[in-house]
N, C-alpha and C positions, 0 to 999 in steps of 0.2 A: 839223266838220272843221277850220275857220277860225280860231276862238277855241282850239282845242287845239294849231296850231301855233303862235300867238300865245305862249299859255301857255309851251311848249317852247323857242322864241326868249328869252324872255325870262330863264327858267331857266338857260338857257346862256351869255347874257350877263353875268347875276348873278355866276354860278359863276366865269367867265372874270376879272372884275373883280377879285371877291375875291381869287381865285389871284394875281393882278397886285400885287395891296396885298400880300399875304403874301409875297410873292415879293421887296417893296424893304424891308420891314420886317426880315425875318429875318436871321437869322448862322449861317455855316456854318465848320466846323473848315478850318482851311486846308492842301493838300495840295500835292504834285506829281505827276504823272501820270510812272511809270517806262516804262510799256509798255501798249499799246491793242492789242484784237482786237475788234472790234465794239463791244457793249456792255459788254464786260469791260475792266478796267484795273488794273493794279498799282500803287498809290500808296503815297507815303511822306506820312506827316501830320507836322505839326509836333506840338510837344506841346500837350496840353490836359487841362481840369479837368473831370470829370465830376461831374454829383451822381446817387446812385444809390439807389432801394428794391428790395428784394429782397420778391416776392410770390407767395403760393401760387396755385395755381387752373389752369386752363388757359391756353393763349396770347391770347386774346381777353380773356377777363374780366381777365388781369394787365395786359395792356397797360392798359386802360381805367383800372383801379384804379390801378395806379401811375403814371399821366400825370395823373389828379387828383391825387394828393398830391404829386406834383413840380410841377406846375402851383401849388398854393398854396404851395409852400416859395417857389418866384419870384416870384409875387405877394403877398409881405410876411409868409407866418406863417415867419419866421425873427425871430432874435434883435434884430437891428435894424431890423425891419420895413421891411425897405429891399426895391425891385423890382427884380429883376435882368430884363434882356433877353431872350424868348422866342429861343431859335436851334432849327434844326434841323441834322439829323435827330432823333427819337426813337428811339433803340437799345432793340433786346431782345435778350436774351440766353438760353437754358436753361439752367439750374445743377440738376439736379434735386435737391431736390426743389421747386427754385424758379426763376422769372423773374426775371433782372436787367431792371428797368427803368432808362434813364439818361437825361438831358438834357446835352449837352456845354453848359460855362458859358461866355460870351464872351469871347475870347480878350485883352479890352484887362484883366481880372481877373487880378491875383497871386492865388497860394492863401489866401494870408492877408488877401486884400480881401475874401474871399467871407465873406456871415455865416454863421452853422451854421444848421440847420433845427431850427425849434421840434419838429417831430414827428423823435424821435430812429432813426426807421426810417431818415431820408434822411442820407446819410453824401457826404462829398465825397474823389474820391481824384485825383491826380495820375496823366497815361498821357505816359509818356516815348516820343515819336516814333514811333509803331506803324507798322507795315507792314500793308496789307489787298491782298487780292487782291478785287474787287467786281464785282458785276455790277448794272447796273441795268435796269428795267423799270417799265412806267406799269402802269394800271389797280387794280382792288379786290384787295388782297394776300390771296386767299382761300388756304386751305392746299391745294390742289391748285396753283395757279401758284407758291406759295413749294416746292413740292416739284420741281416742271418745271423753276426756274431753280436751284435746289440742286442738280438734276443738271448741270445746262449749266456752270455755274461749277467742280464736281467733275471733269467731262470735261475741263476746262480747267488745271485743277490737276494730273491725271494727267498729260496731255499735256508740261506745264512741267516737269513731275516737283518741284513747289513742298510745302516742307515746313509744312504749316501747322497750327494749334491744330484740335482737332477739333469744336467747335461753333461752326455759324454764327451771325453776328451780323444780326440785321432790321435794318434802318435806314428810316425814313417819315419824307418829308421835308414833307409836307402834311396841311391840319387835314381833320377826317372829312368835310366839307361839300365838300370840292372834287371835282368829277367825276373819276370815274376815268379817264376819259381824257388829264387833266392831271395825274393824281398821279404823283409820283417816289418809288419806292421802292428799295432796293436791298438784294441777299446779302453780307456780307463775310463773308472768313475771314481771319483774323489769321496773317501768316507768322512762324513760329518765328525767334528770334534768329539770325543767319547766325553 
């Protein structure tokens, strides 16, 4: 009993330290909160640039494969062999029959400063000041939880009579070794041009 408790405490402490270190080094896109209700926010983002790869497969397989390909790109598999700092969140959107997996590039880079990937499946795109309604939650983002949180955010969208694009975007902020209780996940719906 004593050794099991000690191991559990050590695992928790190491996870917390890893999470705190990750929090310090990561970069996120900048936004302004326009409205908030509990864990739901309407946000106006500053323009940003994404690196995207389109992947066949189910949701879990596609994000794993897409993440690896995009990680290779930012770790130096690009035309200049330049490392690009990791950012969060990692974005995933269904676009049948594909899943779009995206990394947001650091805001310190202009579009023409970002090297092209050696993998021609990785593309760069400019995103102009999008507005999203988002819901934040912790835990392991399993299908059941994603459905529950999607239902919650859709209820808010209906209540506010918001005009949004039909497909949700999943946003994952933490590395897979993070304890579920410390994970930050979000679901975004993009508001159509008003």
